[in-house]
N, C-alpha and C positions, 0 to 999 in steps of 0.2 A: 503493499498499499503506499503511494507517494505520500510525503510528507509535503505541509503548505508551502515549505520555503521552494521543495524541487518544483512543485507544480508551478508555481512564482517565475522559477528559471525560465523552467520551460515555454510558461507564455509569452516571458517578453524575448524569447529566442524566437521564435514563432512571430513576432511582430515584428524582428528586425526582417525576419525572412521576405517580408511584405514589398514588396519594392514601392509599392505607393504609400507605406507610411513610414516615419521618422520616431525613432525609439526614443527622443526626446518629446513627443507630444503626447505621448502616454502615458499616464502611471498604472503599476499592475498591484492589486494586494489581494491576498489568500486567506481567509480564515475559515477553516474546516472545508474546503472543496469547494468553494464558495466563493468567484474570483469578481473582482469589483477594478470596473476600468472605469480611468477618472480622463481629466485633460484637457485641450482646445484644439480642435483640427477645423481645415476650412471647408472642408465640403461633410455633405450627408454619408454618399459613396465609403468616403474612409472610414466613419462612425461604425459603418457598417460591416466593413471588411476586419476590422478589429476583433468587432465581436464575434465575425465567423470563427477570424483564429483562434481566439480564446477558446471557442466552443470545442473542438478540432483536437485539442488536449486532452488527456486519457487524465485519470483520476479528479476532472473540472467536474462538476455536480450541479453548478448551475453560475450562471454570468449574471452582475448586476453592472449595470451601463450607464455610466454618471458622465459622457463624455460631452462634452460643447459644440455646436458648431459657431464659428464664428468666422463669418468672409471678410477678408481684407476688403478695405475700402473699395480701393480701387474697380473689384470685383462683385459690387453690392448691385442686386439685382431690386430693380420693386416688385411690389406683387402682381401688376400686371403684365410684366415682362415674364416673369413667373408662370403665370397662368397661361402666356401665349404659347410658350415655351413647350408645357407640357403636353396643350392642342392638338400641338404637332409632333408630338412624340408621341402620343397616343393612337394620332393618324395613320402614321406609318409602322406604323406596330401588328401585321395582320394577326398575331392570335389575341388580339384584346378586342372587342366589342366596343370600339369609343364612343358609340352612337347611346350607351344603356348609363357613361358613367358622366357622373356629375363633379366639379373639381370647387373647392373652397383652398384659395391663400389667404393666410393672416401672418405676414412678420418672416414669410421665409416658411410658413408652416404649412403643409399640406394635406388637404382633408378630400379623400376620398369615399364616395357616394354611388350607390347606383347597384345591378344586378349582375351575374355572372351563371354560366350552369357550369363551371369549369372551377376550379381552384387553381388549376393552371391557367386560366385565364387573370384571376384574382392577383395571382403573383406576379404577372409578367405587368400589368398594367405600377405595379412597384416599383419594379426592376427597370421599367421603361423610365423613369422619372428620376431615379434617384440620386442618377448622377448627371442630373441639370442642374447648372450653377444658379447659386442661390436657396435653392432646397437644405432649410438644417431639419428636417424632418418629415414622415409619411405616416398619416392616419388612415389606414386602410380599412374602410366600412364598409366597401363591397359586399354584400351578402351572396350565397348562391341559392340559387331556385333551379334546381334537377332534379331529375326524374329517373327513381331504378328502386329496385326492390331488395331492401337486405341481405338476402342470401346472394342477390349476385354482388352487394358491395365486397360482402365476407369473401367469396369466392376469389373475386380481382385483387382481393389486398392479400391474404394468403399467398396467392400463385405470384404475386410482386416480391413479397419478403424469399421466397424459394429461387427467386432469380435473383435477389440482390448477392452484393459480393461481399455485403458492410453489416449485413443482417444475419445472426444465426436464428433458422426460421424455426427453430426445433427448442429454443426456448421462449418464443412469442408468441402469443394466444389472440387472438380478436373476436369482439363481442360485439354485434350489431343490433342497435336497439334503434328502431326504427332509420333514420338519415342520421344516428349519434354513434360514432367507434370508441370501441373501448379496448386500448392495449392494454395488456397484463406479461408478467414476465421476469428474466431477467435479461440484461446488456452490458458491453464489455465497458463500454465508454459512453457521455454525454452526447460525444459525435454520433455512437451508435441507435441510442435512442430518438435522436435527433431524424434520421435516416429513416427511421422505421416510422415515425411521424409525417416524415416529409409523401412516405412511399403511399403511406394508406389517404393524405390529402390526395394523388393524384387520382384513387380512384372516383370514376363517375355517381353522384351521388350521395356523396358526405358531406354534411353539414354543420359536423362540430365532431374532435376528437378531446377524449381524456383517456390523458396518455400517465399511465399509471406506471409504467417500465422503471423495472430498478436497475440503478447500477451496482452491480458485481463486485464486490472487493475481493479481492486477490490473497488467497491465506498466504501467510509467511512461510516461508519453508526457512526452517534451521537446521 
């Protein structure tokens, strides 16, 4: 089992490995396997990259993100300019049904509302705009309105786990209640837990996921 100091060292090393990040921008604190990221970056995509990097480290149980996006004065954008850029980005993305999405921008904070049939459409809407200049954070309130039977949902998720190179399907079970998916079992890392949840979201008909997967703590051998 990794100590907090070892986890902190690994997270810092992973952040340094990211070409878009500077190690001086982000502070890392770890307590009982929970990583807290702090500091200031100049774009939302840097903030998201740091969070994903921390989640990929073995031993991490959760990530608390306290990074502030602060744009340089010369790169500042008005909310109107940001909204126009978002509209263009969504229109150019073929995976997004842009006509079903409503946008609100206030002080660089973007709120997305509307409906989508698949979770990947909701995810792509966020990814399409998170790299845009001026965006400080993205609040994704797009809801799903799919049509699928619970049995079909369960079978598709279980099949996805068996195909996955990162999820041990033998240790993960799936329950479907209406359009809600409940994941049970053991995983080896926070990253595997996230991969399992992402795979479940990819199934058509999923409206909610209750991820109850527990991170397995390896036994110490003396």
